[in-house]
C-alpha positions, 0 to 999 in steps of 0.5 A: 264828782270825782270821788278823790276828793273830800267835801267838808262842811263846817259851821262858824267857829268850826273852820278855826283850825284851816282858817290859815290854810282857807287864808293861804288859798285865797290869796293865790288864786286871787292872782289871777284873772277877775280879781288881780288882787295883791292879795296880804295873808294877814288881812285874809285870815282876819276876814275869814275869821270875822266870818266866822264869827257868825254862828249861822256862817257856813264855810265848804272845803274840798279837802285832796287827803288835807290840803286845802284845794278849794273853799266856799263860804256864805253867811246871812247877808245882814252879817256881813258889812254895809256894803253888801246889804246897800244895793237890797235898799232900793229894791224888793228883796228884804236883806233879812230873807237872803243867804250871801255865798262869799267867794269860791275858791279852786286851784285851776288843776281841779276846777271842771271835776263837779266841786263848784256845784257841791259848793253851791249844793252843800251852801244851799243845804245849809241856808235852808236848814237855818231856815228863814232865807226865800234867796240865795245870792252873790255878787261878781265883779264886772269887768271889760271883757276887751281888757287886755289883761284878759287870759285869751284861755279864760273860761267866765261862770256865767253859764254855771251860775246860769244853769245853777239858777242864778240870774244877775240882777242888773241896777244891784251894783255895789263898790269894794276896792282892793289891791290890785297887781300893779295897780294898788287900791281901786275901786272895784265894782260888783253885781249880784245874782240872785236866784230864790232858795226852793223848801227841800222837799 
């Protein structure tokens, strides 16, 4: 990873002083494909505060000096909303065995420098340290690859996620609504990606 950047890990309420910076970053990054999110700072700040209320949550920040250029989150799946747990009820994977990775956001000019791997490394290590989890996972928005709004230069994350050992779980899909640019609030399908969490040696 590029040594110019500092990766810091915060647990639960310790993220408090950084919440506003992370909220602003999320609003900026989520405007782009594939989310096309018409973000709201107050909503994002409140959303992150609810995450921080879980004492077992984790926030991983990428800093350039004291400027937040990237952020990644995680918490036990049981501490998240019911919509995120629903796809597991008909699966062989108990929700209480899953540590859920929330969204990772990183400014475009800093991508491809190893920060994404650092986000996964730190969150997986946090889940192992907590104990009791057999899986880590996240959900990704499903978009039509032929959608005309998809930028020609866009490169998806599927290959990166596969390299990290994550596999898309067909059928484990949830619905989540958000304000999309130019379309208002509409539901979106998101599918889970999971990997077994091996015990640290």
